[in-house]
BASE-23476 format. One record per atom (N, C-alpha, C): residue in one letter; x, z, y. Coordinates in steps of 0.05 Angstrom, whole numbers, plus 5000, padded with zeros to 4 digits. Atoms other than C-alpha are relative to their C-alpha. Layout:
// residues N
aXZY...
// end
This chain:
// residues 303
x502149924978x499550095004x502849895018x498849954992x502249865057x499950185019x499649714990x504750385112x497149945021x502349944989x498950085167x497750054981x502850035011x493750035113x500150394984x500449685013x495750835092x498450095022x500549834966x495551025171x496549975002x502350004986x489350745171x496850184975x501649905016x485751085105x500150335018x498849644990x489151815137x498349965016x501450094977x485451575199x497350164986x502349995006x478751595168x500050244984x500349795012x479852175123x500250235015x499249774984x482652635175x497150085029x502749924975x476752495234x497150134974x502749935016x471352555170x499050345002x499349595001x475353355155x498750105037x500449864984x474853465231x496949975014x503349985000x467653275242x498350244979x500949815011x466753705187x499550335005x498749684990x470454295213x498750085020x501849934969x466154305281x497450044985x503449825004x459354345244x499850214989x499949805023x462154805193x500250325025x500749844965x464355215259x498650115003x502149984976x459255205305x498350174969x501349795012x454855425246x501750314985x498149685004x459156055219x500850055016x498649824982x460856215281x503150064993x496550075013x469056065262x502049925021x498350144981x473256105310x502549764986x498450225009x478755885251x500149704994x502050435004x474455155239x499549955015x499950084963x474155075310x502849905007x497750064999x481455125303x501349814992x499950255006x482354745253x499249654995x500450314997x478654225271x501149815024x498650164968x481654175347x502849934987x497550045006x488754105302x498849714987x500650245008x484853565264x500049775022x500550234982x482953145320x502649955013x498549974994x488953215345x502749784990x498250155028x493252965287x497149745009x501650294994x487052395283x500849835031x499950184975x489352175361x502949904987x497550095013x496652165330x500149794982x498950095023x495251835274x499349755010x502250274990x490751265309x502249955019x497450024990x496751225357x502949834982x498750215010x501151075303x499449844991x501150245008x497750555276x499749745017x499050134973x498450225342x502049905006x498250194987x504550245352x502749954962x498150085021x507050055275x498649754992x502150305007x502849385284x502249945024x497950164981x507249335355x503549934990x497550015004x513249435322x501449744991x499450235005x513248855280x499949695009x500650204989x511848385335x503249915013x496650064994x518648025358x500450045022x498449974989x522848135405x499249755027x499650234982x522947725473x502150065022x498749994973x526347605535x500850245017x501049664982x523348235571x500050174984x499249735013x524648665521x501649984967x497750115015x530548445482x500650144977x499449935021x530448965432x497450114993x502649985018x523548885408x497750285018x501049774986x517849505418x500950234975x499749805015x521149965371x499750255012x501349705002x520650525414x497450095009x503349924999x513750485418x499750234972x500649795013x513850935360x500750265014x498749714995x517651485391x497850105022x501849934971x513451445456x497550134992x502149925006x507551475416x499750344983x499049825008x510952055377x499650325022x499449764982x511952455440x497250105016x502749994987x504552385469x498850164977x502249835013x501752645405x500750275008x499249764991x505753245420x499750125015x500849934975x503653345481x497150114994x502849975005x496453215464x499550274977x500349745025x497353825403x500650185022x500249774988x499654235455x497950035012x502249824980x493654275505x497449994979x502349955011x489054255450x500450334997x499049735005x493254895426x498150185018x500749814979x491755175492x497450144997x502750034995x484954975493x498950304979x499349955027x484455345416x499650364999x498649765004x488055955432x497350185028x502249874984x482856175494x497350034987x502449865022x477456135449x501050244973x499449745017x480656525399x500150355009x499149714993x482457075448x496850165005x501949884994x475557145465x498250134981x501449915020x472457195405x501750264978x498149785011x478257745386x498450205022x500949834976x475758115456x496449994995x503249935005x467457965436x500349854972x501350115025x466357845361x497449894992x502750085006x461057435329x500050124976x501050085017x458057465267x501549714985x498550315009x462356995213x498849974983x500650045027x459156675157x501749884978x497550085017x463456755106x500249764990x499950125021x460256345054x500449575020x499450164987x459655795104x504149915002x497350065000x467155845122x501149884977x498750115028x469455765052x499349814984x502150155012x465055255030x501549735019x498950144984x467654855090x503349955006x497150005001x475455005096x500849954974x499350095013x475654905018x499449624999x500350304992x473054145034x502750015017x497149934994x478954235083x502349924991x498150045016x483654395037x501049744989x498650255014x483053804996x499949795015x499450274978x482353295054x502349955004x496350044981x488853415089x502049934977x497950095006x492453435029x499549794980x500350245009x489152825001x502449845014x499250264979x490452415068x503150065003x496949974996x498152755072x500849874976x498950225029x499452454997x499449695019x500950314988x496251765034x502149905017x498250084972x501251815096x502450094990x497649905012x507452075053x500949784998x498750124999x512651625062x503650035002x496949965012x520551645038x501949945023x498750134978x522951285102x500450185025x497649844972x526651575167x497849945026x501350094973x520651305214x498550155005x501249834980x518251745259x497650094993x502950015002x510951605254x499250164978x500949985033x510451655181x499650334988x499349745009x513752295178x497550305013x501349864980x510152615235x496749984980x503550015002x502852365205x500250184964x500549785028x505052695137x500050215007x499849655009x507653385159x496950125010x502249934995x500853365205x498450034983x501749955018x496753305158x500550194962x499049775006x500753775117x498850284998x500749794966x499954245163x497350124997x503449805003x492154295165x499650054973x500549835033x491854355088x500750285004x499349805006x495954995098x497750185024x502149864977x491955125165x496650044979x502449865014x485355095127x500150164980x500749675029x487555535066x499850235014x500849724994x488556065115x497150045006x501449904997x482256005142x497750064970x501549935020x478955975071x500850234995x499949835005x482256515059x498450195013x500949874978x480056915118x495750084993x502550064997x473356605103x498550204969x500049825023x473756955024x499650265016x499949734985x475657665063x497550025005x503549964981x469457675106x497949994974x503350085015x464357405059x499750274969x500649735031x466557944994x500250315018x500449754979x467358545049x497749995012x502750104983x461758265099x501050115027x498649864974x466558615161x502849824994x497450075000x473658445179x499749685026x501550304977x470657845233x502249935022x497549954982x477158015284x501849744966x498450155014x480557635222x500349705007x500050335007x478056925229x501749995032x497950224982x480756865306x503250075000x498149865010x486657265276x502149694995x499350195011x487456665234x501649765016x498550314981x487156145285x502750105011x498049974988x492556435330x501450054983x498450095006x496356425273x500649714994x500150224997x494855755271x501649845013x499350094977x496555585333x502950055000x497749935007x503655925318x501149704990x498950145022x504955425270x500549755014x500050344999x502754775299x501949965032x498449974972x506154985374x502949954989x497450105018x512954945328x499749755008x499750325009x511454345298x500249855029x500250094977x509554085362x503749985021x497449934984x516654405407x500549734985x497650255006x520853905350x499249804997x499950215000x516953365355x501749845022x498350124979x519253305432x501950024995x496850015010x526253535406x500549784994x498150225021x527052935365x499149755021x499250224986x523152455417x501650015018x498850144985x526752625474x502749984999x497450115001x533652585438x500649734991x500250234999x531951895424x500249865028x499350094974x530151675491x501750055021x497550024980x535651965522x502249844993x498150175016x539451535468x502750174994x498349835018x542552125431x502249964985x499250115027x547352095378x497950044980x500649845017x543852085315x501750324979x499749675012x543352845284x503349914989x498250055030x547652535212x502149865010x497850134996x552752145258x502150135019x497449884984x559352425284x501349745004x498450214994x562152005324x504049964996x497949935003x568652275310x501249864966x500450135028x566552005240x500749715001x498950194987x565451375269x502149895008x497550004993x572451345298x501449874974x498849995024x575751485235x499149714980x499650075026x572751015187x500049725018x498450284991x573750415241x502249945000x497049905011x580450605244x501849904976x498950045030x580950515180x500049684990x500350215009x579649865180x502649805006x497750034988x586449415171x499449775020x499950164984x587949085237x498950115026x501149894975x584749635285x502250085003x498249894991x589149975326x498850295014x500949894983x584450415370x497349895001x502050054991x577650495387x498750265024x500649734972x574450775452x497949855011x502350004989x568450745497x497249944976x500749985031x565050845433x496850085010x503149874990x556450995448x498449924967x502250095020x550851075384x498750095000x502749904989x544051215395x497749814985x503150195019x536951005359x498249915013x503350244994x531450425381x497850224996x502349865010x527450895337x501650044970x498449865021x528651295280x500749764974x499250165015x529150665232x502649765008x498250194999x534350275269x501550185028x497449924985x540750475300x502149775009x498350234984x545550115351x502050095008x496949924997x552650175359x501749815022x498250144985x557349885414x502050085008x497249875005x564450025422x501849735014x498150254991x571249675450x502350054978x499149905018x575549605395x503249845005x497050174984x584249405403x500649994970x499250065014x586549095352x503049944995x497549904992x593949025330x502049665006x498150314993x598948405349x498349765024x501750194989x595247775378x498049834984x502150185024x590547525325x498049735018x501650254991x586746815330x497650124994x503049965000x579246845344x499250004962x500250015027x578746695270x500350334987x498849675012x581947325250x498850275022x501949624990x579347835296x497449885001x501050025010x573347495279x498650194973x500949865023x573847705211x500150304993x499149724992x576448435227x496850055017x503449984997x569148475270x497550084981x502150025013x565248225217x499950304971x498949765019x568648725164x499750375017x501749644988x567449425212x496850005010x504150084994x559949185231x498950114962x501249915029x559149155146x500950384992x499649715010x562649785139x498150255020x502149904980x558650135194x496449994990x503449955013x551649895158x500850104979x499449845034x554950135085x499950375008x499749675003x555850825112x499050135020x500749724980x552651065179x497549825001x502450154994x546350525164x500349895029x499850164976x548350215232x498949735004x500950265003x544749515238x500749825022x500550084972x544849365308x502850055011x498849894984x552249325330x502049815019x497950214988x556448985384x502450055016x497849875009x563149045386x502649775021x497650214981x568548785445x503250104988x496649935006x575848625414x501649915011x498049954977x581748715453x502749974982x496650014997x589448595452x501350205008x498749914983x590049045495x498250305013x502049884987x586549685513x499149995035x500450034976x582449645575x501350105024x498449974971x585749655649x499150405011x500649794980x581350285675x497450034991x501749835014x576550595616x498450135025x502449824980x575251085676x498050025015x501750024975x571050665715x497049944981x503450015018x564150655658x499750225012x500149714998x560951155676x498750244983x499949895027x557951305604x501850054990x497949965017x564251365577x500550335000x498349765009x567252015545x501250095017x498349944994x570952435575x502250064985x498749835011x574252775520x502049804977x499750135026x578352235472x499450054977x501149935019x576152185406x502350004978x497149955019x583152055375x501849825014x497150114983x589851885408x500449824991x499750295014x590551115401x503149914990x497050105020x596050805359x501549765019x499150124984x600150395394x500549694996x500350195007x598749665393x502049884993x498050135014x603049165360x500649824975
// end
């Protein structure tokens, strides 16, 4: 099943579950069910945006957007995280109100609707699960799995209320616990998205390791002006200046460049590398406003 189809099915499940939780929350006077419904609605928006982003990524690059639309997935992930925070604040206000002014919670209704939500969210998470590093697919599966755990907490609270006839405040307490998990998740997504937008070095890539790997190619004596960043979690890019020994012919220099690119693809999954081949180091690397101040490794003699 394609990513687009999996996202569409997961979105349909999520919206159906959220609608059921809203109905159950109103009938049972359950802040917990309404909290999970709000979370599901935020995730539904996330899935809808991810579905749009997945389609846009397949569009070819244009003269105006030479890197294509890969960044759309990161922008939607960031928008999703912000939406989750906004919904969480609203639900937090409701939960605090219910703590201060508790209402009778119908435990049986809570158990029934929360049980359906656990099963539905778990199924949707399995549908959306993807082994690739695509941030939107990982985000969708993570959201839905956390929804299932949240619904499980509400189910337990409803069971306690049903069995004892008391502890109505347990319902809003559980909803506040769910919100803590949701906010932590949102902060993590914001950090990941911002790192990509700031063109940070991927967390599993070391610039020193990149330098040593490139310098290990025969004919390379120095690497400088090295930058590595992510266009999305599926696409990495790199640019670098590489100093070659001697004064090789154009064909020889191109062979070295292709060897470097192949090594970068095999070892670091970098598929888009722009390399400037040189016979002498740059005359004034300090003029580059993006240059790294500390040299990654001492340059070797050119000869």
